[in-house]
GUGUNU-993661 format. One line per field, with one value per atom (N, C-alpha, C): residue number from 1; atom name; x negated, y negated, z negated. Coordinates in Angstrom, 2 decimals. Example, Ala and Ser with C-alpha at 12.3 -4.5 7.8 and 13.67 -1.06 7.14 Angstrom:
BEGIN
seq <- [1|1|1|2|2|2]
atom <- [N|CA|C|N|CA|C]
xx <- [-13.19|-12.30|-13.20|-12.85|-13.67|-12.90]
yy <- [5.69|4.50|3.30|2.25|1.06|-0.03]
zz <- [-7.80|-7.80|-7.80|-7.08|-7.14|-7.87]
This chain:
BEGIN
seq <- [1|1|1|2|2|2|3|3|3|4|4|4|5|5|5|6|6|6|7|7|7|8|8|8|9|9|9|10|10|10|11|11|11|12|12|12|13|13|13|14|14|14|15|15|15|16|16|16|17|17|17|18|18|18|19|19|19|20|20|20|21|21|21|22|22|22|23|23|23|24|24|24|25|25|25|26|26|26|27|27|27|28|28|28|29|29|29|30|30|30|31|31|31|32|32|32|33|33|33|34|34|34|35|35|35|36|36|36|37|37|37|38|38|38|39|39|39|40|40|40|41|41|41|42|42|42|43|43|43|44|44|44|45|45|45|46|46|46|47|47|47|48|48|48|49|49|49|50|50|50|51|51|51|52|52|52|53|53|53|54|54|54|55|55|55|56|56|56|57|57|57|58|58|58|59|59|59|60|60|60|61|61|61|62|62|62|63|63|63|64|64|64|65|65|65|66|66|66|67|67|67|68|68|68|69|69|69|70|70|70|71|71|71|72|72|72|73|73|73|74|74|74|75|75|75|76|76|76|77|77|77|78|78|78|79|79|79|80|80|80|81|81|81|82|82|82|83|83|83|84|84|84|85|85|85|86|86|86|87|87|87|88|88|88|89|89|89|90|90|90|91|91|91|92|92|92|93|93|93|94|94|94|95|95|95|96|96|96|97|97|97|98|98|98|99|99|99|100|100|100|101|101|101|102|102|102|103|103|103|104|104|104|105|105|105|106|106|106|107|107|107|108|108|108|109|109|109|110|110|110|111|111|111|112|112|112|113|113|113|114|114|114|115|115|115|116|116|116|117|117|117|118|118|118|119|119|119|120|120|120|121|121|121|122|122|122|123|123|123|124|124|124|125|125|125|126|126|126|127|127|127|128|128|128|129|129|129|130|130|130|131|131|131|132|132|132|133|133|133|134|134|134|135|135|135|136|136|136|137|137|137|138|138|138|139|139|139|140|140|140|141|141|141|142|142|142|143|143|143|144|144|144|145|145|145|146|146|146|147|147|147|148|148|148|149|149|149|150|150|150|151|151|151|152|152|152]
atom <- [N|CA|C|N|CA|C|N|CA|C|N|CA|C|N|CA|C|N|CA|C|N|CA|C|N|CA|C|N|CA|C|N|CA|C|N|CA|C|N|CA|C|N|CA|C|N|CA|C|N|CA|C|N|CA|C|N|CA|C|N|CA|C|N|CA|C|N|CA|C|N|CA|C|N|CA|C|N|CA|C|N|CA|C|N|CA|C|N|CA|C|N|CA|C|N|CA|C|N|CA|C|N|CA|C|N|CA|C|N|CA|C|N|CA|C|N|CA|C|N|CA|C|N|CA|C|N|CA|C|N|CA|C|N|CA|C|N|CA|C|N|CA|C|N|CA|C|N|CA|C|N|CA|C|N|CA|C|N|CA|C|N|CA|C|N|CA|C|N|CA|C|N|CA|C|N|CA|C|N|CA|C|N|CA|C|N|CA|C|N|CA|C|N|CA|C|N|CA|C|N|CA|C|N|CA|C|N|CA|C|N|CA|C|N|CA|C|N|CA|C|N|CA|C|N|CA|C|N|CA|C|N|CA|C|N|CA|C|N|CA|C|N|CA|C|N|CA|C|N|CA|C|N|CA|C|N|CA|C|N|CA|C|N|CA|C|N|CA|C|N|CA|C|N|CA|C|N|CA|C|N|CA|C|N|CA|C|N|CA|C|N|CA|C|N|CA|C|N|CA|C|N|CA|C|N|CA|C|N|CA|C|N|CA|C|N|CA|C|N|CA|C|N|CA|C|N|CA|C|N|CA|C|N|CA|C|N|CA|C|N|CA|C|N|CA|C|N|CA|C|N|CA|C|N|CA|C|N|CA|C|N|CA|C|N|CA|C|N|CA|C|N|CA|C|N|CA|C|N|CA|C|N|CA|C|N|CA|C|N|CA|C|N|CA|C|N|CA|C|N|CA|C|N|CA|C|N|CA|C|N|CA|C|N|CA|C|N|CA|C|N|CA|C|N|CA|C|N|CA|C|N|CA|C|N|CA|C|N|CA|C|N|CA|C|N|CA|C|N|CA|C|N|CA|C|N|CA|C|N|CA|C|N|CA|C|N|CA|C|N|CA|C|N|CA|C|N|CA|C|N|CA|C|N|CA|C|N|CA|C|N|CA|C|N|CA|C|N|CA|C|N|CA|C|N|CA|C|N|CA|C|N|CA|C|N|CA|C|N|CA|C|N|CA|C|N|CA|C|N|CA|C]
xx <- [-10.91|-11.40|-11.92|-11.51|-11.83|-11.75|-10.73|-10.65|-11.87|-12.42|-13.50|-14.82|-14.96|-16.00|-15.73|-14.41|-14.20|-14.58|-14.32|-14.71|-16.06|-16.78|-18.35|-18.66|-17.71|-17.99|-18.47|-19.20|-19.53|-18.24|-18.31|-17.25|-16.84|-17.75|-17.32|-16.52|-16.50|-16.01|-14.58|-13.70|-12.41|-11.99|-12.94|-12.82|-13.08|-14.04|-14.39|-13.24|-12.50|-11.49|-10.30|-10.04|-9.07|-9.39|-10.58|-10.98|-10.76|-11.25|-10.99|-9.61|-8.77|-7.30|-6.70|-7.07|-6.71|-7.14|-8.39|-8.84|-8.09|-7.84|-7.00|-5.57|-4.96|-3.58|-3.67|-4.64|-4.68|-5.10|-5.87|-6.11|-4.87|-3.95|-2.75|-1.69|-1.64|-0.81|-1.31|-2.75|-3.15|-2.87|-2.98|-2.61|-1.06|-0.43|1.08|1.37|0.83|1.01|0.46|-0.74|-1.27|-0.25|0.20|1.02|2.50|2.96|4.05|3.94|2.70|2.41|2.13|1.55|1.42|2.73|3.63|5.00|5.81|5.52|6.31|5.80|4.53|3.85|4.34|4.50|5.04|6.38|7.18|8.63|8.87|8.00|8.07|7.66|6.62|5.90|6.97|7.59|8.65|9.95|10.30|11.36|10.98|9.70|9.41|9.40|8.90|8.82|10.21|11.16|12.52|13.06|12.89|13.41|12.87|11.53|10.80|11.32|11.82|12.33|13.83|14.66|16.11|16.67|15.89|16.47|16.82|17.82|17.97|16.84|16.48|15.63|16.08|15.09|15.41|14.04|14.35|12.99|13.07|11.94|11.80|10.88|11.31|10.35|9.60|8.28|7.50|7.67|8.44|8.65|7.47|7.01|5.97|5.06|3.83|2.91|1.81|1.85|0.91|0.15|-1.18|-2.02|-1.72|-1.37|-1.22|-2.40|-3.71|-5.02|-5.28|-4.46|-4.68|-5.24|-6.19|-6.96|-6.83|-6.82|-6.99|-8.18|-9.20|-10.31|-11.27|-11.55|-12.38|-11.66|-12.46|-11.68|-11.04|-10.78|-10.15|-8.67|-7.97|-6.51|-6.20|-5.57|-5.13|-3.57|-3.19|-1.73|-1.11|-0.22|0.35|1.83|2.54|3.79|4.52|5.17|5.83|7.46|7.74|9.00|9.60|10.51|11.04|12.48|12.62|14.11|14.47|15.24|15.54|16.75|16.48|17.62|17.73|18.92|19.11|18.28|17.74|16.90|17.75|19.10|19.97|21.02|20.73|22.06|22.23|21.12|21.31|22.07|21.83|22.45|23.87|24.17|25.49|26.23|25.71|26.39|26.80|26.02|26.29|27.62|27.88|28.91|30.18|29.91|31.07|31.28|30.44|30.34|29.72|30.30|29.60|28.54|27.34|26.25|26.71|27.51|27.90|28.75|29.45|30.37|29.53|28.58|27.67|26.68|26.29|25.30|25.94|27.23|27.78|27.86|27.23|27.13|26.02|25.23|24.18|24.55|24.45|24.84|23.53|23.36|22.30|22.62|21.98|20.62|20.63|19.40|19.39|17.72|17.41|16.12|15.65|14.35|13.95|12.51|11.86|10.42|10.03|8.83|8.27|6.71|6.21|4.73|4.20|3.15|2.69|1.09|0.37|-0.95|-1.35|-2.25|-2.53|-4.06|-4.72|-6.07|-6.51|-7.54|-7.93|-8.00|-8.19|-7.77|-6.57|-5.67|-4.28|-3.70|-4.29|-3.71|-3.13|-3.76|-2.96|-1.53|-1.27|-0.15|1.15|0.70|1.50|1.46|1.18|0.97|2.25|2.46|3.71|4.39|5.54|6.06|6.11|5.40|5.26|6.50|6.99|7.95|7.35|7.84|7.42|8.54|8.17|9.30|9.44|10.66|10.88|12.03|12.18|13.31|13.98|15.32|16.22|17.17|17.12|18.18|19.41|20.61|21.71|22.40|22.34|23.15|22.56|21.18|20.45|19.72|19.50|18.86|17.40|16.83|15.34|14.85|13.58|12.92|11.45|11.09|9.67|9.17|7.85|7.24|7.18|7.50|7.53|6.48|5.39|4.08|2.86|1.87|0.43|0.22|-0.42|-0.89|-2.43|-2.96|-4.45|-5.18]
yy <- [15.84|16.83|18.15|18.49|19.52|20.78|20.93|22.31|22.47|21.21|21.42|21.99|21.68|22.08|23.74|23.94|25.35|26.24|25.62|26.46|26.39|25.61|25.48|24.48|23.69|22.82|21.39|20.60|19.24|18.30|17.13|16.30|15.75|15.38|14.81|15.66|16.92|18.02|17.77|17.32|16.95|15.70|14.71|13.64|14.05|14.87|15.35|16.05|17.01|17.63|16.69|15.81|14.68|13.92|13.63|12.94|13.92|15.29|16.16|16.23|16.31|16.67|15.24|14.18|12.80|13.02|13.28|13.41|14.24|15.46|16.43|15.99|15.35|14.83|13.73|12.86|11.93|12.45|13.54|14.12|14.83|15.40|15.96|15.03|13.80|12.75|12.24|11.99|11.63|12.63|13.83|14.82|14.70|14.45|14.37|13.31|12.19|11.06|11.22|11.86|12.12|13.04|14.15|14.97|14.33|13.31|12.65|11.71|11.12|10.17|11.06|12.15|13.06|13.50|13.99|14.42|13.23|12.11|11.04|10.80|10.73|10.50|11.68|12.87|14.06|13.76|13.30|13.03|11.95|10.84|9.81|10.12|10.91|11.51|12.44|13.29|14.10|13.30|12.29|11.46|10.77|10.09|9.37|10.38|11.62|12.55|12.95|13.09|13.47|12.29|11.08|9.91|9.91|10.19|10.13|11.22|12.43|13.50|13.15|12.67|12.76|11.23|10.37|8.99|8.36|7.31|6.78|5.90|6.00|5.17|3.81|2.84|1.27|0.68|-0.66|-1.52|-2.54|-3.11|-4.07|-5.19|-6.38|-7.64|-7.86|-7.89|-8.20|-9.75|-9.97|-11.33|-11.90|-11.08|-11.45|-10.13|-10.27|-9.37|-9.86|-9.15|-9.46|-8.46|-8.67|-7.65|-7.53|-6.34|-6.17|-6.16|-5.85|-5.96|-4.36|-3.51|-1.96|-1.34|-0.53|0.02|1.75|2.44|3.85|4.21|5.05|5.68|4.46|3.63|2.40|1.44|1.25|0.50|1.00|2.43|3.17|2.52|2.34|2.00|0.84|-0.17|-1.38|-1.22|-1.36|-1.40|-2.70|-2.72|-4.07|-4.15|-5.09|-5.26|-6.05|-5.36|-5.93|-6.38|-7.52|-7.81|-7.85|-6.91|-6.63|-6.97|-7.54|-7.60|-6.41|-5.53|-4.19|-4.39|-3.94|-4.14|-2.65|-2.36|-0.97|-0.86|0.23|0.56|0.51|1.09|1.33|0.20|-0.90|-1.95|-2.47|-2.79|-3.39|-2.37|-1.25|-0.24|-0.09|-0.09|0.14|-1.24|-2.36|-3.61|-3.82|-3.30|-3.46|-2.60|-1.50|-0.62|-1.15|-2.11|-2.63|-1.81|-1.10|-0.25|-0.97|-1.09|-1.84|-0.86|-1.42|-0.57|0.03|-0.59|-0.01|1.31|1.27|2.52|3.77|3.37|4.46|4.97|4.23|4.51|5.10|5.31|5.89|4.66|5.10|3.99|3.09|3.17|2.30|0.80|-0.20|-1.47|-2.34|-2.71|-3.43|-4.82|-5.76|-5.86|-6.14|-5.76|-6.14|-6.69|-7.01|-7.41|-6.36|-5.92|-5.21|-5.42|-4.98|-4.95|-3.54|-3.01|-1.88|-2.21|-1.05|-1.13|0.13|-0.33|0.57|0.65|1.82|1.89|1.64|0.69|0.28|0.33|0.94|0.90|-0.39|-0.89|-2.14|-2.20|-1.08|-1.04|-1.33|-1.22|-1.39|-2.71|-3.56|-4.73|-5.75|-5.70|-6.53|-5.92|-4.65|-4.09|-4.47|-5.03|-5.19|-6.63|-7.57|-9.03|-9.53|-10.70|-11.37|-11.74|-11.39|-11.67|-10.48|-9.40|-8.33|-7.30|-6.64|-5.68|-4.34|-3.52|-2.14|-1.19|-0.02|1.13|1.63|1.70|2.30|3.32|4.19|5.06|4.63|4.70|4.22|5.30|5.54|6.41|5.65|6.24|5.37|5.02|6.04|5.95|4.87|4.80|4.16|2.87|2.74|1.71|1.85|3.15|3.21|3.07|2.50|2.36|2.93|3.54|4.01|3.69|3.43|3.06|4.45|4.27|5.42|5.19|4.58|4.42|4.67|4.69|4.98|3.79|4.21|3.15|3.45|4.46|4.81|4.53]
zz <- [-42.33|-41.41|-42.17|-43.23|-44.07|-43.19|-42.37|-41.65|-40.69|-40.19|-39.26|-40.11|-41.27|-42.09|-42.34|-42.55|-42.98|-41.68|-40.55|-39.32|-39.02|-39.67|-39.48|-38.29|-38.07|-36.84|-37.47|-36.66|-37.09|-37.15|-37.82|-38.01|-36.60|-35.77|-34.46|-33.41|-33.78|-32.94|-32.79|-33.88|-33.69|-32.74|-32.84|-31.91|-30.46|-30.36|-28.94|-28.51|-29.05|-28.67|-28.26|-29.10|-28.63|-27.41|-27.22|-25.97|-24.85|-24.91|-23.86|-23.48|-24.48|-24.46|-23.50|-23.91|-23.18|-21.75|-21.38|-20.13|-19.22|-19.80|-19.13|-18.91|-19.86|-19.57|-18.39|-18.33|-17.42|-16.10|-16.08|-14.91|-14.14|-15.04|-14.65|-14.07|-14.74|-14.34|-13.07|-12.85|-11.51|-10.43|-10.76|-9.66|-9.19|-10.36|-10.08|-9.15|-9.31|-8.47|-7.16|-6.94|-5.56|-4.92|-5.59|-4.95|-4.48|-5.21|-4.89|-3.73|-3.65|-2.44|-1.17|-1.45|-0.21|0.39|-0.54|-0.18|0.49|-0.03|0.47|2.03|2.19|3.47|4.35|4.08|4.88|5.35|4.43|4.63|5.61|5.40|6.43|7.87|7.85|9.25|9.87|9.07|9.66|10.15|9.45|9.95|11.11|11.24|12.40|13.62|13.21|14.46|15.07|14.10|14.41|15.19|14.69|15.52|16.83|16.93|18.20|19.31|18.77|19.47|19.96|18.86|19.03|19.03|18.83|18.79|20.12|20.20|21.35|22.07|23.23|23.83|23.95|23.68|23.62|23.90|24.19|24.40|23.27|22.91|21.75|22.25|21.96|22.10|20.76|20.80|19.65|19.35|18.29|17.87|17.08|16.22|15.42|14.91|14.99|14.68|13.67|12.55|11.26|10.88|10.67|10.23|8.58|8.19|6.74|5.91|6.54|5.77|5.53|5.68|5.48|6.70|6.30|7.53|7.19|8.25|8.15|8.98|8.29|8.95|9.16|8.30|8.31|9.22|10.48|11.50|12.59|12.49|13.62|13.82|12.84|12.95|12.00|12.34|11.72|11.38|10.27|9.83|10.21|11.22|11.54|11.26|10.67|10.60|11.77|12.42|13.70|13.34|13.78|13.78|15.15|15.35|16.76|16.88|18.25|18.59|19.42|19.06|19.84|20.69|22.04|23.00|23.63|23.94|24.67|25.92|26.11|27.39|28.63|28.53|29.60|29.72|28.95|28.89|30.25|31.16|32.35|33.19|33.36|34.22|33.62|32.36|31.81|32.14|31.90|32.09|33.60|34.39|35.94|36.29|35.50|35.81|34.76|33.88|33.18|31.83|31.48|30.24|29.15|27.92|26.82|26.29|25.93|25.45|24.00|23.27|22.00|22.30|23.07|23.34|23.93|24.82|25.39|24.20|23.44|22.31|20.98|20.91|19.78|18.69|17.66|16.45|16.63|17.65|17.89|18.22|17.39|17.75|18.26|19.43|19.88|20.56|20.57|19.99|18.42|17.93|16.53|16.24|15.06|14.65|13.58|13.44|12.34|12.26|11.06|10.88|10.56|11.29|11.05|10.71|10.23|9.98|10.96|11.75|12.77|12.73|12.55|12.79|14.22|14.55|15.92|15.83|17.14|17.27|17.88|17.60|18.21|19.83|20.36|21.85|22.36|21.45|21.89|21.31|20.78|20.06|21.15|22.45|23.49|23.73|23.62|24.01|22.87|21.77|20.70|20.35|21.30|20.98|20.99|20.40|20.31|21.67|22.08|23.23|24.18|23.86|24.72|24.48|25.53|25.48|25.06|24.24|23.97|23.99|24.18|24.19|22.70|22.27|20.96|21.05|19.99|19.70|18.66|18.55|17.35|16.91|15.71|15.02|15.00|15.75|15.84|14.44|13.60|12.34|11.36|11.32|10.31|10.96|12.13|12.93|12.67|12.21|12.00|13.28|13.39|14.78|14.51|15.73|15.66|17.19|17.36|18.50|19.34|20.62|21.59|22.67|22.32|23.30|22.39|23.25|22.53|21.74|20.62|19.76|19.40|19.81|19.83|20.94]
């Protein structure tokens, strides 16, 4: 560390500069990961809103409701994993007229089972209990499902 002495700096200054550099790199990496997580959350929210606006209306029976242990806003929302049996909402009316639900819904093949994660307020727990029917929206091409009723 002769160059440190030539500049009139104490010997520990080189180590201090290295530590500061490492901290700055770690901070940049942390910011990168936070931005990626935020961008992913925004994409997922936009996709859910698109399905909620344009998806096919359907109903689903809650086969299993499991608390994931994740909370949003302390105890305001509990993230539940729901296993659903999705059925067409208009299948009864179509079946009465002799029309197959598959042909009326385009690519949508109903019924099917899926699992989704939903933030649910404690005031709405009973609405999502096992065996209950809930309203959902389904993206026909991907079978992505979003809840189409109040969860708060």
